mmJSON file of the N, C-alpha and C atoms, coordinates in Angstrom:
{"data_MODEL":{"atom_site":{
"group_PDB":["ATOM","ATOM","ATOM","ATOM","ATOM","ATOM","ATOM","ATOM","ATOM","ATOM","ATOM","ATOM","ATOM","ATOM","ATOM","ATOM","ATOM","ATOM","ATOM","ATOM","ATOM","ATOM","ATOM","ATOM","ATOM","ATOM","ATOM","ATOM","ATOM","ATOM","ATOM","ATOM","ATOM","ATOM","ATOM","ATOM","ATOM","ATOM","ATOM","ATOM","ATOM","ATOM","ATOM","ATOM","ATOM","ATOM","ATOM","ATOM","ATOM","ATOM","ATOM","ATOM","ATOM","ATOM","ATOM","ATOM","ATOM","ATOM","ATOM","ATOM","ATOM","ATOM","ATOM","ATOM","ATOM","ATOM","ATOM","ATOM","ATOM","ATOM","ATOM","ATOM","ATOM","ATOM","ATOM","ATOM","ATOM","ATOM","ATOM","ATOM","ATOM","ATOM","ATOM","ATOM","ATOM","ATOM","ATOM","ATOM","ATOM","ATOM","ATOM","ATOM","ATOM","ATOM","ATOM","ATOM","ATOM","ATOM","ATOM","ATOM","ATOM","ATOM","ATOM","ATOM","ATOM","ATOM","ATOM","ATOM","ATOM","ATOM","ATOM","ATOM","ATOM","ATOM","ATOM","ATOM","ATOM","ATOM","ATOM","ATOM","ATOM","ATOM","ATOM","ATOM","ATOM","ATOM","ATOM","ATOM","ATOM","ATOM","ATOM","ATOM","ATOM","ATOM","ATOM","ATOM","ATOM","ATOM","ATOM","ATOM","ATOM","ATOM","ATOM","ATOM","ATOM","ATOM","ATOM","ATOM","ATOM","ATOM","ATOM","ATOM","ATOM","ATOM","ATOM","ATOM","ATOM","ATOM","ATOM","ATOM","ATOM","ATOM","ATOM","ATOM","ATOM","ATOM","ATOM","ATOM","ATOM","ATOM","ATOM","ATOM","ATOM","ATOM","ATOM","ATOM","ATOM","ATOM","ATOM","ATOM","ATOM","ATOM","ATOM","ATOM","ATOM","ATOM","ATOM","ATOM","ATOM","ATOM","ATOM","ATOM","ATOM","ATOM","ATOM","ATOM","ATOM","ATOM","ATOM","ATOM","ATOM","ATOM","ATOM","ATOM","ATOM","ATOM","ATOM","ATOM","ATOM","ATOM"],
"id":[1,2,3,4,5,6,7,8,9,10,11,12,13,14,15,16,17,18,19,20,21,22,23,24,25,26,27,28,29,30,31,32,33,34,35,36,37,38,39,40,41,42,43,44,45,46,47,48,49,50,51,52,53,54,55,56,57,58,59,60,61,62,63,64,65,66,67,68,69,70,71,72,73,74,75,76,77,78,79,80,81,82,83,84,85,86,87,88,89,90,91,92,93,94,95,96,97,98,99,100,101,102,103,104,105,106,107,108,109,110,111,112,113,114,115,116,117,118,119,120,121,122,123,124,125,126,127,128,129,130,131,132,133,134,135,136,137,138,139,140,141,142,143,144,145,146,147,148,149,150,151,152,153,154,155,156,157,158,159,160,161,162,163,164,165,166,167,168,169,170,171,172,173,174,175,176,177,178,179,180,181,182,183,184,185,186,187,188,189,190,191,192,193,194,195,196,197,198,199,200,201,202,203,204,205,206,207,208,209,210],
"type_symbol":["N","C","C","N","C","C","N","C","C","N","C","C","N","C","C","N","C","C","N","C","C","N","C","C","N","C","C","N","C","C","N","C","C","N","C","C","N","C","C","N","C","C","N","C","C","N","C","C","N","C","C","N","C","C","N","C","C","N","C","C","N","C","C","N","C","C","N","C","C","N","C","C","N","C","C","N","C","C","N","C","C","N","C","C","N","C","C","N","C","C","N","C","C","N","C","C","N","C","C","N","C","C","N","C","C","N","C","C","N","C","C","N","C","C","N","C","C","N","C","C","N","C","C","N","C","C","N","C","C","N","C","C","N","C","C","N","C","C","N","C","C","N","C","C","N","C","C","N","C","C","N","C","C","N","C","C","N","C","C","N","C","C","N","C","C","N","C","C","N","C","C","N","C","C","N","C","C","N","C","C","N","C","C","N","C","C","N","C","C","N","C","C","N","C","C","N","C","C","N","C","C","N","C","C","N","C","C","N","C","C"],
"label_atom_id":["N","CA","C","N","CA","C","N","CA","C","N","CA","C","N","CA","C","N","CA","C","N","CA","C","N","CA","C","N","CA","C","N","CA","C","N","CA","C","N","CA","C","N","CA","C","N","CA","C","N","CA","C","N","CA","C","N","CA","C","N","CA","C","N","CA","C","N","CA","C","N","CA","C","N","CA","C","N","CA","C","N","CA","C","N","CA","C","N","CA","C","N","CA","C","N","CA","C","N","CA","C","N","CA","C","N","CA","C","N","CA","C","N","CA","C","N","CA","C","N","CA","C","N","CA","C","N","CA","C","N","CA","C","N","CA","C","N","CA","C","N","CA","C","N","CA","C","N","CA","C","N","CA","C","N","CA","C","N","CA","C","N","CA","C","N","CA","C","N","CA","C","N","CA","C","N","CA","C","N","CA","C","N","CA","C","N","CA","C","N","CA","C","N","CA","C","N","CA","C","N","CA","C","N","CA","C","N","CA","C","N","CA","C","N","CA","C","N","CA","C","N","CA","C","N","CA","C","N","CA","C","N","CA","C","N","CA","C","N","CA","C","N","CA","C"],
"label_alt_id":[null,null,null,null,null,null,null,null,null,null,null,null,null,null,null,null,null,null,null,null,null,null,null,null,null,null,null,null,null,null,null,null,null,null,null,null,null,null,null,null,null,null,null,null,null,null,null,null,null,null,null,null,null,null,null,null,null,null,null,null,null,null,null,null,null,null,null,null,null,null,null,null,null,null,null,null,null,null,null,null,null,null,null,null,null,null,null,null,null,null,null,null,null,null,null,null,null,null,null,null,null,null,null,null,null,null,null,null,null,null,null,null,null,null,null,null,null,null,null,null,null,null,null,null,null,null,null,null,null,null,null,null,null,null,null,null,null,null,null,null,null,null,null,null,null,null,null,null,null,null,null,null,null,null,null,null,null,null,null,null,null,null,null,null,null,null,null,null,null,null,null,null,null,null,null,null,null,null,null,null,null,null,null,null,null,null,null,null,null,null,null,null,null,null,null,null,null,null,null,null,null,null,null,null,null,null,null,null,null,null],
"label_comp_id":["UNK","UNK","UNK","UNK","UNK","UNK","UNK","UNK","UNK","UNK","UNK","UNK","UNK","UNK","UNK","UNK","UNK","UNK","UNK","UNK","UNK","UNK","UNK","UNK","UNK","UNK","UNK","UNK","UNK","UNK","UNK","UNK","UNK","UNK","UNK","UNK","UNK","UNK","UNK","UNK","UNK","UNK","UNK","UNK","UNK","UNK","UNK","UNK","UNK","UNK","UNK","UNK","UNK","UNK","UNK","UNK","UNK","UNK","UNK","UNK","UNK","UNK","UNK","UNK","UNK","UNK","UNK","UNK","UNK","UNK","UNK","UNK","UNK","UNK","UNK","UNK","UNK","UNK","UNK","UNK","UNK","UNK","UNK","UNK","UNK","UNK","UNK","UNK","UNK","UNK","UNK","UNK","UNK","UNK","UNK","UNK","UNK","UNK","UNK","UNK","UNK","UNK","UNK","UNK","UNK","UNK","UNK","UNK","UNK","UNK","UNK","UNK","UNK","UNK","UNK","UNK","UNK","UNK","UNK","UNK","UNK","UNK","UNK","UNK","UNK","UNK","UNK","UNK","UNK","UNK","UNK","UNK","UNK","UNK","UNK","UNK","UNK","UNK","UNK","UNK","UNK","UNK","UNK","UNK","UNK","UNK","UNK","UNK","UNK","UNK","UNK","UNK","UNK","UNK","UNK","UNK","UNK","UNK","UNK","UNK","UNK","UNK","UNK","UNK","UNK","UNK","UNK","UNK","UNK","UNK","UNK","UNK","UNK","UNK","UNK","UNK","UNK","UNK","UNK","UNK","UNK","UNK","UNK","UNK","UNK","UNK","UNK","UNK","UNK","UNK","UNK","UNK","UNK","UNK","UNK","UNK","UNK","UNK","UNK","UNK","UNK","UNK","UNK","UNK","UNK","UNK","UNK","UNK","UNK","UNK"],
"label_asym_id":["A","A","A","A","A","A","A","A","A","A","A","A","A","A","A","A","A","A","A","A","A","A","A","A","A","A","A","A","A","A","A","A","A","A","A","A","A","A","A","A","A","A","A","A","A","A","A","A","A","A","A","A","A","A","A","A","A","A","A","A","A","A","A","A","A","A","A","A","A","A","A","A","A","A","A","A","A","A","A","A","A","A","A","A","A","A","A","A","A","A","A","A","A","A","A","A","A","A","A","A","A","A","A","A","A","A","A","A","A","A","A","A","A","A","A","A","A","A","A","A","A","A","A","A","A","A","A","A","A","A","A","A","A","A","A","A","A","A","A","A","A","A","A","A","A","A","A","A","A","A","A","A","A","A","A","A","A","A","A","A","A","A","A","A","A","A","A","A","A","A","A","A","A","A","A","A","A","A","A","A","A","A","A","A","A","A","A","A","A","A","A","A","A","A","A","A","A","A","A","A","A","A","A","A","A","A","A","A","A","A"],
"label_entity_id":["1","1","1","1","1","1","1","1","1","1","1","1","1","1","1","1","1","1","1","1","1","1","1","1","1","1","1","1","1","1","1","1","1","1","1","1","1","1","1","1","1","1","1","1","1","1","1","1","1","1","1","1","1","1","1","1","1","1","1","1","1","1","1","1","1","1","1","1","1","1","1","1","1","1","1","1","1","1","1","1","1","1","1","1","1","1","1","1","1","1","1","1","1","1","1","1","1","1","1","1","1","1","1","1","1","1","1","1","1","1","1","1","1","1","1","1","1","1","1","1","1","1","1","1","1","1","1","1","1","1","1","1","1","1","1","1","1","1","1","1","1","1","1","1","1","1","1","1","1","1","1","1","1","1","1","1","1","1","1","1","1","1","1","1","1","1","1","1","1","1","1","1","1","1","1","1","1","1","1","1","1","1","1","1","1","1","1","1","1","1","1","1","1","1","1","1","1","1","1","1","1","1","1","1","1","1","1","1","1","1"],
"label_seq_id":[1,1,1,2,2,2,3,3,3,4,4,4,5,5,5,6,6,6,7,7,7,8,8,8,9,9,9,10,10,10,11,11,11,12,12,12,13,13,13,14,14,14,15,15,15,16,16,16,17,17,17,18,18,18,19,19,19,20,20,20,21,21,21,22,22,22,23,23,23,24,24,24,25,25,25,26,26,26,27,27,27,28,28,28,29,29,29,30,30,30,31,31,31,32,32,32,33,33,33,34,34,34,35,35,35,36,36,36,37,37,37,38,38,38,39,39,39,40,40,40,41,41,41,42,42,42,43,43,43,44,44,44,45,45,45,46,46,46,47,47,47,48,48,48,49,49,49,50,50,50,51,51,51,52,52,52,53,53,53,54,54,54,55,55,55,56,56,56,57,57,57,58,58,58,59,59,59,60,60,60,61,61,61,62,62,62,63,63,63,64,64,64,65,65,65,66,66,66,67,67,67,68,68,68,69,69,69,70,70,70],
"pdbx_PDB_ins_code":[null,null,null,null,null,null,null,null,null,null,null,null,null,null,null,null,null,null,null,null,null,null,null,null,null,null,null,null,null,null,null,null,null,null,null,null,null,null,null,null,null,null,null,null,null,null,null,null,null,null,null,null,null,null,null,null,null,null,null,null,null,null,null,null,null,null,null,null,null,null,null,null,null,null,null,null,null,null,null,null,null,null,null,null,null,null,null,null,null,null,null,null,null,null,null,null,null,null,null,null,null,null,null,null,null,null,null,null,null,null,null,null,null,null,null,null,null,null,null,null,null,null,null,null,null,null,null,null,null,null,null,null,null,null,null,null,null,null,null,null,null,null,null,null,null,null,null,null,null,null,null,null,null,null,null,null,null,null,null,null,null,null,null,null,null,null,null,null,null,null,null,null,null,null,null,null,null,null,null,null,null,null,null,null,null,null,null,null,null,null,null,null,null,null,null,null,null,null,null,null,null,null,null,null,null,null,null,null,null,null],
"Cartn_x":[-31.706,-30.506,-29.905,-29.642,-28.729,-29.737,-30.918,-31.526,-31.59,-31.492,-31.199,-29.805,-28.897,-27.356,-27.432,-27.772,-28.189,-28.834,-29.935,-30.86,-30.279,-29.177,-28.566,-27.14,-26.298,-25.137,-26.046,-27.372,-27.847,-28.468,-28.656,-29.142,-27.865,-26.758,-25.582,-24.898,-25.011,-24.363,-25.151,-26.718,-27.333,-27.104,-27.106,-27.027,-25.514,-24.514,-23.269,-23.378,-23.823,-24.224,-25.046,-26.099,-26.458,-26.145,-25.256,-24.649,-23.279,-22.813,-21.893,-22.567,-23.971,-24.704,-25.059,-25.012,-25.827,-24.363,-23.637,-22.133,-20.934,-20.951,-20.043,-20.976,-21.274,-21.925,-21.354,-20.316,-19.212,-18.516,-18.775,-17.975,-18.624,-20.06,-20.905,-20.905,-20.26,-20.636,-20.345,-19.715,-19.401,-20.481,-21.204,-22.422,-23.091,-23.064,-24.041,-23.03,-21.987,-21.337,-20.186,-19.928,-19.314,-19.31,-18.159,-18.242,-19.146,-19.955,-20.922,-22.366,-22.63,-23.869,-24.445,-25.818,-26.443,-27.094,-27.282,-27.858,-28.25,-29.468,-30.253,-31.012,-30.686,-31.146,-32.079,-33.191,-33.898,-35.033,-35.352,-36.898,-37.756,-38.011,-39.25,-38.922,-37.559,-37.395,-35.45,-35.785,-34.315,-34.02,-33.386,-33.146,-31.89,-31.903,-30.327,-30.492,-29.768,-29.753,-27.918,-27.782,-26.412,-25.596,-25.834,-25.188,-23.804,-22.769,-21.604,-21.431,-21.871,-22.113,-22.752,-23.514,-24.64,-23.665,-22.82,-22.085,-20.454,-20.124,-19.481,-19.716,-21.134,-21.616,-21.694,-22.289,-22.785,-21.534,-20.356,-18.81,-18.323,-18.267,-18.112,-18.926,-20.07,-20.77,-20.611,-20.783,-20.354,-19.298,-18.187,-16.309,-17.017,-17.311,-17.793,-18.438,-19.785,-20.524,-19.843,-19.016,-18.592,-17.133,-16.576,-15.461,-16.369,-17.415,-18.099,-18.744,-19.075,-19.549,-18.511,-17.297,-16.188,-15.862],
"Cartn_y":[7.947,8.713,9.603,9.777,10.772,12.319,12.328,13.593,14.262,13.42,13.612,14.176,13.981,14.468,15.177,15.687,16.834,17.995,17.861,18.912,19.107,18.331,18.462,19.599,19.309,20.355,21.374,21.518,22.819,23.372,22.634,23.33,24.087,23.301,23.907,24.911,25.288,26.118,27.551,27.108,28.259,28.847,27.963,28.597,29.263,29.099,29.676,30.986,30.579,32.362,32.996,33.004,33.43,34.355,33.613,33.606,34.927,34.735,35.757,36.953,36.582,38.221,38.984,38.173,38.696,39.772,39.007,39.17,39.976,40.141,40.504,40.941,41.797,42.152,43.349,43.584,43.893,43.298,41.959,40.644,40.776,41.181,40.748,42.255,43.184,44.71,44.415,43.548,43.686,43.237,42.605,42.25,43.173,43.018,44.086,45.79,45.369,46.789,46.266,45.085,44.706,44.982,45.577,45.796,44.862,45.182,44.376,44.085,44.465,45.001,46.09,46.067,46.808,47.813,48.938,49.845,51.087,50.741,52.247,52.971,53.973,54.663,56.505,56.194,57.707,57.795,59.023,59.485,58.252,57.811,56.811,55.401,54.984,54.062,53.893,52.322,51.709,50.388,50.21,48.846,48.298,46.985,46.488,44.932,44.715,43.558,43.299,42.329,42.199,40.637,41.133,40.022,39.485,40.385,39.626,38.938,39.638,38.922,38.028,37.742,36.436,35.485,35.737,34.66,34.27,35.604,34.784,33.918,34.585,33.705,32.344,32.289,30.634,30.026,30.373,29.821,29.479,30.086,30.04,28.592,28.798,27.583,26.452,26.551,25.067,24.399,25.488,24.808,24.54,24.972,24.222,23.373,23.047,22.24,20.391,21.391,20.387,19.418,20.23,19.898,19.215,19.336,18.877,17.107,17.331,15.819,15.13,15.243,14.14,13.684],
"Cartn_z":[39.452,40.63,39.721,38.659,37.903,37.848,38.082,37.877,39.423,40.423,41.882,42.31,41.6,41.57,40.778,39.816,39.005,39.803,40.292,41.471,42.317,42.98,44.354,43.711,42.461,42.415,41.625,40.866,40.569,41.926,42.918,44.025,44.623,45.132,45.742,44.783,43.53,42.766,42.804,42.818,42.634,44.024,45.436,46.655,46.931,46.274,46.373,45.082,44.221,43.645,44.385,44.531,45.732,46.807,47.268,48.572,48.006,46.615,46.173,45.785,45.172,45.035,45.869,46.814,48.468,49.213,48.782,49.949,49.209,47.78,46.957,45.68,45.593,44.202,43.464,43.785,43.435,41.981,42.39,41.619,40.002,40.209,38.914,38.294,38.405,38.199,36.635,36.102,34.691,33.914,34.658,33.529,33.028,31.411,31.201,30.648,30.74,30.719,29.798,29.23,28.164,26.847,26.136,24.594,24.113,23.184,22.665,23.154,24.618,25.187,24.697,24.311,23.982,25.055,25.226,26.286,26.017,25.906,25.193,26.42,26.843,27.961,27.311,27.471,26.848,27.978,27.795,28.816,28.846,29.944,29.696,29.151,28.741,28.45,28.605,29.118,29.593,29.129,28.056,27.59,27.469,28.161,28.146,27.511,26.327,25.709,26.193,27.164,27.193,26.428,24.907,24.542,24.506,24.762,25.053,26.212,27.512,28.94,28.907,28.324,28.239,27.247,26.11,25.692,26.51,27.452,28.35,29.259,30.033,30.792,30.481,29.264,28.746,28.459,28.08,27.979,29.136,30.347,31.87,32.351,31.981,32.799,32.001,30.634,29.978,30.46,30.429,31.251,32.397,33.402,34.474,34.841,34.302,34.154,33.526,32.372,31.643,32.858,33.581,34.415,35.721,36.254,37.144,36.538,35.455,34.899,35.109,34.62,34.554,36.069],
"occupancy":[1.0,1.0,1.0,1.0,1.0,1.0,1.0,1.0,1.0,1.0,1.0,1.0,1.0,1.0,1.0,1.0,1.0,1.0,1.0,1.0,1.0,1.0,1.0,1.0,1.0,1.0,1.0,1.0,1.0,1.0,1.0,1.0,1.0,1.0,1.0,1.0,1.0,1.0,1.0,1.0,1.0,1.0,1.0,1.0,1.0,1.0,1.0,1.0,1.0,1.0,1.0,1.0,1.0,1.0,1.0,1.0,1.0,1.0,1.0,1.0,1.0,1.0,1.0,1.0,1.0,1.0,1.0,1.0,1.0,1.0,1.0,1.0,1.0,1.0,1.0,1.0,1.0,1.0,1.0,1.0,1.0,1.0,1.0,1.0,1.0,1.0,1.0,1.0,1.0,1.0,1.0,1.0,1.0,1.0,1.0,1.0,1.0,1.0,1.0,1.0,1.0,1.0,1.0,1.0,1.0,1.0,1.0,1.0,1.0,1.0,1.0,1.0,1.0,1.0,1.0,1.0,1.0,1.0,1.0,1.0,1.0,1.0,1.0,1.0,1.0,1.0,1.0,1.0,1.0,1.0,1.0,1.0,1.0,1.0,1.0,1.0,1.0,1.0,1.0,1.0,1.0,1.0,1.0,1.0,1.0,1.0,1.0,1.0,1.0,1.0,1.0,1.0,1.0,1.0,1.0,1.0,1.0,1.0,1.0,1.0,1.0,1.0,1.0,1.0,1.0,1.0,1.0,1.0,1.0,1.0,1.0,1.0,1.0,1.0,1.0,1.0,1.0,1.0,1.0,1.0,1.0,1.0,1.0,1.0,1.0,1.0,1.0,1.0,1.0,1.0,1.0,1.0,1.0,1.0,1.0,1.0,1.0,1.0,1.0,1.0,1.0,1.0,1.0,1.0,1.0,1.0,1.0,1.0,1.0,1.0],
"B_iso_or_equiv":[0.0,0.0,0.0,0.0,0.0,0.0,0.0,0.0,0.0,0.0,0.0,0.0,0.0,0.0,0.0,0.0,0.0,0.0,0.0,0.0,0.0,0.0,0.0,0.0,0.0,0.0,0.0,0.0,0.0,0.0,0.0,0.0,0.0,0.0,0.0,0.0,0.0,0.0,0.0,0.0,0.0,0.0,0.0,0.0,0.0,0.0,0.0,0.0,0.0,0.0,0.0,0.0,0.0,0.0,0.0,0.0,0.0,0.0,0.0,0.0,0.0,0.0,0.0,0.0,0.0,0.0,0.0,0.0,0.0,0.0,0.0,0.0,0.0,0.0,0.0,0.0,0.0,0.0,0.0,0.0,0.0,0.0,0.0,0.0,0.0,0.0,0.0,0.0,0.0,0.0,0.0,0.0,0.0,0.0,0.0,0.0,0.0,0.0,0.0,0.0,0.0,0.0,0.0,0.0,0.0,0.0,0.0,0.0,0.0,0.0,0.0,0.0,0.0,0.0,0.0,0.0,0.0,0.0,0.0,0.0,0.0,0.0,0.0,0.0,0.0,0.0,0.0,0.0,0.0,0.0,0.0,0.0,0.0,0.0,0.0,0.0,0.0,0.0,0.0,0.0,0.0,0.0,0.0,0.0,0.0,0.0,0.0,0.0,0.0,0.0,0.0,0.0,0.0,0.0,0.0,0.0,0.0,0.0,0.0,0.0,0.0,0.0,0.0,0.0,0.0,0.0,0.0,0.0,0.0,0.0,0.0,0.0,0.0,0.0,0.0,0.0,0.0,0.0,0.0,0.0,0.0,0.0,0.0,0.0,0.0,0.0,0.0,0.0,0.0,0.0,0.0,0.0,0.0,0.0,0.0,0.0,0.0,0.0,0.0,0.0,0.0,0.0,0.0,0.0,0.0,0.0,0.0,0.0,0.0,0.0],
"pdbx_formal_charge":[null,null,null,null,null,null,null,null,null,null,null,null,null,null,null,null,null,null,null,null,null,null,null,null,null,null,null,null,null,null,null,null,null,null,null,null,null,null,null,null,null,null,null,null,null,null,null,null,null,null,null,null,null,null,null,null,null,null,null,null,null,null,null,null,null,null,null,null,null,null,null,null,null,null,null,null,null,null,null,null,null,null,null,null,null,null,null,null,null,null,null,null,null,null,null,null,null,null,null,null,null,null,null,null,null,null,null,null,null,null,null,null,null,null,null,null,null,null,null,null,null,null,null,null,null,null,null,null,null,null,null,null,null,null,null,null,null,null,null,null,null,null,null,null,null,null,null,null,null,null,null,null,null,null,null,null,null,null,null,null,null,null,null,null,null,null,null,null,null,null,null,null,null,null,null,null,null,null,null,null,null,null,null,null,null,null,null,null,null,null,null,null,null,null,null,null,null,null,null,null,null,null,null,null,null,null,null,null,null,null],
"auth_seq_id":[1,1,1,2,2,2,3,3,3,4,4,4,5,5,5,6,6,6,7,7,7,8,8,8,9,9,9,10,10,10,11,11,11,12,12,12,13,13,13,14,14,14,15,15,15,16,16,16,17,17,17,18,18,18,19,19,19,20,20,20,21,21,21,22,22,22,23,23,23,24,24,24,25,25,25,26,26,26,27,27,27,28,28,28,29,29,29,30,30,30,31,31,31,32,32,32,33,33,33,34,34,34,35,35,35,36,36,36,37,37,37,38,38,38,39,39,39,40,40,40,41,41,41,42,42,42,43,43,43,44,44,44,45,45,45,46,46,46,47,47,47,48,48,48,49,49,49,50,50,50,51,51,51,52,52,52,53,53,53,54,54,54,55,55,55,56,56,56,57,57,57,58,58,58,59,59,59,60,60,60,61,61,61,62,62,62,63,63,63,64,64,64,65,65,65,66,66,66,67,67,67,68,68,68,69,69,69,70,70,70],
"auth_comp_id":["UNK","UNK","UNK","UNK","UNK","UNK","UNK","UNK","UNK","UNK","UNK","UNK","UNK","UNK","UNK","UNK","UNK","UNK","UNK","UNK","UNK","UNK","UNK","UNK","UNK","UNK","UNK","UNK","UNK","UNK","UNK","UNK","UNK","UNK","UNK","UNK","UNK","UNK","UNK","UNK","UNK","UNK","UNK","UNK","UNK","UNK","UNK","UNK","UNK","UNK","UNK","UNK","UNK","UNK","UNK","UNK","UNK","UNK","UNK","UNK","UNK","UNK","UNK","UNK","UNK","UNK","UNK","UNK","UNK","UNK","UNK","UNK","UNK","UNK","UNK","UNK","UNK","UNK","UNK","UNK","UNK","UNK","UNK","UNK","UNK","UNK","UNK","UNK","UNK","UNK","UNK","UNK","UNK","UNK","UNK","UNK","UNK","UNK","UNK","UNK","UNK","UNK","UNK","UNK","UNK","UNK","UNK","UNK","UNK","UNK","UNK","UNK","UNK","UNK","UNK","UNK","UNK","UNK","UNK","UNK","UNK","UNK","UNK","UNK","UNK","UNK","UNK","UNK","UNK","UNK","UNK","UNK","UNK","UNK","UNK","UNK","UNK","UNK","UNK","UNK","UNK","UNK","UNK","UNK","UNK","UNK","UNK","UNK","UNK","UNK","UNK","UNK","UNK","UNK","UNK","UNK","UNK","UNK","UNK","UNK","UNK","UNK","UNK","UNK","UNK","UNK","UNK","UNK","UNK","UNK","UNK","UNK","UNK","UNK","UNK","UNK","UNK","UNK","UNK","UNK","UNK","UNK","UNK","UNK","UNK","UNK","UNK","UNK","UNK","UNK","UNK","UNK","UNK","UNK","UNK","UNK","UNK","UNK","UNK","UNK","UNK","UNK","UNK","UNK","UNK","UNK","UNK","UNK","UNK","UNK"],
"auth_asym_id":["A","A","A","A","A","A","A","A","A","A","A","A","A","A","A","A","A","A","A","A","A","A","A","A","A","A","A","A","A","A","A","A","A","A","A","A","A","A","A","A","A","A","A","A","A","A","A","A","A","A","A","A","A","A","A","A","A","A","A","A","A","A","A","A","A","A","A","A","A","A","A","A","A","A","A","A","A","A","A","A","A","A","A","A","A","A","A","A","A","A","A","A","A","A","A","A","A","A","A","A","A","A","A","A","A","A","A","A","A","A","A","A","A","A","A","A","A","A","A","A","A","A","A","A","A","A","A","A","A","A","A","A","A","A","A","A","A","A","A","A","A","A","A","A","A","A","A","A","A","A","A","A","A","A","A","A","A","A","A","A","A","A","A","A","A","A","A","A","A","A","A","A","A","A","A","A","A","A","A","A","A","A","A","A","A","A","A","A","A","A","A","A","A","A","A","A","A","A","A","A","A","A","A","A","A","A","A","A","A","A"],
"auth_atom_id":["N","CA","C","N","CA","C","N","CA","C","N","CA","C","N","CA","C","N","CA","C","N","CA","C","N","CA","C","N","CA","C","N","CA","C","N","CA","C","N","CA","C","N","CA","C","N","CA","C","N","CA","C","N","CA","C","N","CA","C","N","CA","C","N","CA","C","N","CA","C","N","CA","C","N","CA","C","N","CA","C","N","CA","C","N","CA","C","N","CA","C","N","CA","C","N","CA","C","N","CA","C","N","CA","C","N","CA","C","N","CA","C","N","CA","C","N","CA","C","N","CA","C","N","CA","C","N","CA","C","N","CA","C","N","CA","C","N","CA","C","N","CA","C","N","CA","C","N","CA","C","N","CA","C","N","CA","C","N","CA","C","N","CA","C","N","CA","C","N","CA","C","N","CA","C","N","CA","C","N","CA","C","N","CA","C","N","CA","C","N","CA","C","N","CA","C","N","CA","C","N","CA","C","N","CA","C","N","CA","C","N","CA","C","N","CA","C","N","CA","C","N","CA","C","N","CA","C","N","CA","C","N","CA","C","N","CA","C","N","CA","C","N","CA","C"],
"pdbx_PDB_model_num":[1,1,1,1,1,1,1,1,1,1,1,1,1,1,1,1,1,1,1,1,1,1,1,1,1,1,1,1,1,1,1,1,1,1,1,1,1,1,1,1,1,1,1,1,1,1,1,1,1,1,1,1,1,1,1,1,1,1,1,1,1,1,1,1,1,1,1,1,1,1,1,1,1,1,1,1,1,1,1,1,1,1,1,1,1,1,1,1,1,1,1,1,1,1,1,1,1,1,1,1,1,1,1,1,1,1,1,1,1,1,1,1,1,1,1,1,1,1,1,1,1,1,1,1,1,1,1,1,1,1,1,1,1,1,1,1,1,1,1,1,1,1,1,1,1,1,1,1,1,1,1,1,1,1,1,1,1,1,1,1,1,1,1,1,1,1,1,1,1,1,1,1,1,1,1,1,1,1,1,1,1,1,1,1,1,1,1,1,1,1,1,1,1,1,1,1,1,1,1,1,1,1,1,1,1,1,1,1,1,1]
}}}
Protein backbone atom coordinates (compact mmCIF):
# COMPACT_ATOMS: atom_id res chain seq x y z
CA UNK A 1 0.00 0.00 0.00
CA UNK A 2 2.88 2.40 0.67
CA UNK A 3 4.11 2.07 -2.91
CA UNK A 4 0.70 3.15 -4.15
CA UNK A 5 0.80 6.33 -2.05
CA UNK A 6 4.30 7.13 -3.24
CA UNK A 7 3.27 6.72 -6.88
CA UNK A 8 0.20 8.93 -6.41
CA UNK A 9 2.24 11.68 -4.74
CA UNK A 10 4.93 11.40 -7.39
CA UNK A 11 2.31 11.62 -10.14
CA UNK A 12 0.71 14.69 -8.57
CA UNK A 13 4.12 16.32 -8.16
CA UNK A 14 5.01 15.67 -11.80
CA UNK A 15 1.62 16.98 -12.94
CA UNK A 16 2.06 20.21 -10.99
CA UNK A 17 5.65 20.59 -12.20
CA UNK A 18 4.58 20.00 -15.79
CA UNK A 19 1.81 22.59 -15.56
CA UNK A 20 4.23 25.11 -14.05
CA UNK A 21 6.73 24.51 -16.84
CA UNK A 22 4.02 24.79 -19.46
CA UNK A 23 2.31 27.95 -18.26
CA UNK A 24 5.13 29.72 -16.35
CA UNK A 25 8.42 28.84 -18.09
CA UNK A 26 10.21 31.90 -16.68
CA UNK A 27 9.99 30.40 -13.18
CA UNK A 28 12.73 27.94 -14.15
CA UNK A 29 14.85 30.25 -16.33
CA UNK A 30 17.54 30.18 -13.64
CA UNK A 31 18.23 26.48 -14.22
CA UNK A 32 21.59 26.14 -15.93
CA UNK A 33 22.58 29.76 -15.41
CA UNK A 34 23.83 29.75 -11.81
CA UNK A 35 27.47 30.34 -10.87
CA UNK A 36 29.04 26.89 -10.87
CA UNK A 37 27.18 25.68 -13.95
CA UNK A 38 29.44 24.79 -16.86
CA UNK A 39 28.45 26.08 -20.30
CA UNK A 40 30.63 25.59 -23.35
CA UNK A 41 29.45 27.01 -26.65
CA UNK A 42 31.55 26.64 -29.76
CA UNK A 43 30.77 26.24 -33.41
CA UNK A 44 28.99 22.93 -33.79
CA UNK A 45 29.08 22.20 -30.03
CA UNK A 46 26.93 23.16 -27.07
CA UNK A 47 27.67 21.55 -23.73
CA UNK A 48 25.70 22.30 -20.57
CA UNK A 49 26.63 20.76 -17.22
CA UNK A 50 24.37 22.34 -14.58
CA UNK A 51 26.31 21.36 -11.43
CA UNK A 52 25.12 24.14 -9.11
CA UNK A 53 21.57 23.99 -10.45
CA UNK A 54 21.40 20.24 -9.91
CA UNK A 55 22.70 20.56 -6.35
CA UNK A 56 20.15 23.27 -5.55
CA UNK A 57 17.32 21.26 -7.10
CA UNK A 58 18.40 18.17 -5.17
CA UNK A 59 18.36 20.13 -1.91
CA UNK A 60 14.90 21.55 -2.60
CA UNK A 61 13.45 18.15 -3.54
CA UNK A 62 15.02 16.49 -0.50
CA UNK A 63 13.44 19.05 1.81
CA UNK A 64 10.09 18.77 0.05
CA UNK A 65 9.99 14.97 0.20
CA UNK A 66 11.02 14.99 3.86
CA UNK A 67 8.16 17.37 4.64
CA UNK A 68 5.67 15.22 2.71
CA UNK A 69 6.83 12.05 4.44
CA UNK A 70 6.04 13.42 7.92
